[in-house]
N, C-alpha and C positions, 0 to 999 in steps of 0.2 A: 540796793535797788528794791523797792517794794512795789511791785506791779500786780494788778488784778487781771487775770486772764479769764475771759468769758467766752466759752465755746458757743457759737451761734449755729453751727451745722456740723453734724457728725461725719458725713462722708459725701463725696462727689458734689460739692467740695467739702473738705474739712476746713473750717474757718473759725476765726476767733477775733474778738475785739479786745484791745489792750487798753487798760486805764491806769493812771497814776493818781495818787492823792498827795497834794502838796498844800501846806498851810490850810488844811481842812477842806480843800476844794478838790473834787474828783473830776478829772478830765481825760478824754480819750487821746491816746498818743499813737495808736496803731491799729492796723487791720492785717491779719494773716490769712492766707488762703492757699490751699493745695488743690489744684484741679488740672486735669490733662497733663499730669507730670510736672507741672510748674508750681513751685512753692515760692511765695514772695511776701514781703512786708511793705506796707504803705504807711507813710506818716502824713498827717495825723489820723487819717481814716480812709475809707473807701475813696478811690480816685485821687488820693494824695500822691506825694513823692515816693517812688519806689526806692527803698533804702537797703533792701536785701532781696536776692533771688537765687534760686537753685533749680536747675532743670534735671529731673530724673530720667534715666534711660527708658523707663516704662511710660510711654506717652498717655496711657490710660489711667495712671495712678491718680486716685481721688482722695486717698487718705494714707496716713503713715502705716507702715507694715507692723510696727510694734512700738512700745513705749521708749525703748532705747533710741530708735531712729527719731521718733517724735521729739524727745528731749534734746538730742543733739542739734537738730535743725531749728527747733524753736528757740533754743538758747542763743544761737547765732543771730536769729532774727530779732529777738528781744534785746540783745546787746546793741544791734544796729539802731533800733528804735530809740533806746535810751540815750545812745550817743547823739543821735540827731536832736532829740528833745533837749539835751543839755546844751548843744550848740545854739539852738534857738533861744534858750533862756539867756545864754551869754550875749547874743545879739540884742535881745530886748533890754538888757542892762545898759546898753550904750545908746538907746533911743532917746 
C-alpha cells in the first residue's frame, strides 16, 4: 500500500488528507480528523462515508499524545480506507 499522507492541521483538530496514486493518477481516498476526543476516517474525503472511528476518554483531545499513539490509530484508519477503496474498485470492475 503506497499512500501519501498530507497533514492539513497540526492540532485541534489534528487532521490529514490521504491520497493514493494508481496508474499515474493521484486521487484522494480519505480524510482523518481528531477533535473533541473523536478520531475518525472518512472515505473518500470530508463528508464521505465514515469507515473508522475511535472515541478517546479525554473529550478535549485534539491531537495525539505521541508518535506511538498516532501510528497505532492512523494505521488502523489507513487500513480501513484502503480496504474501502479496494472494495470500491472491485465494484467498479463489475459496472
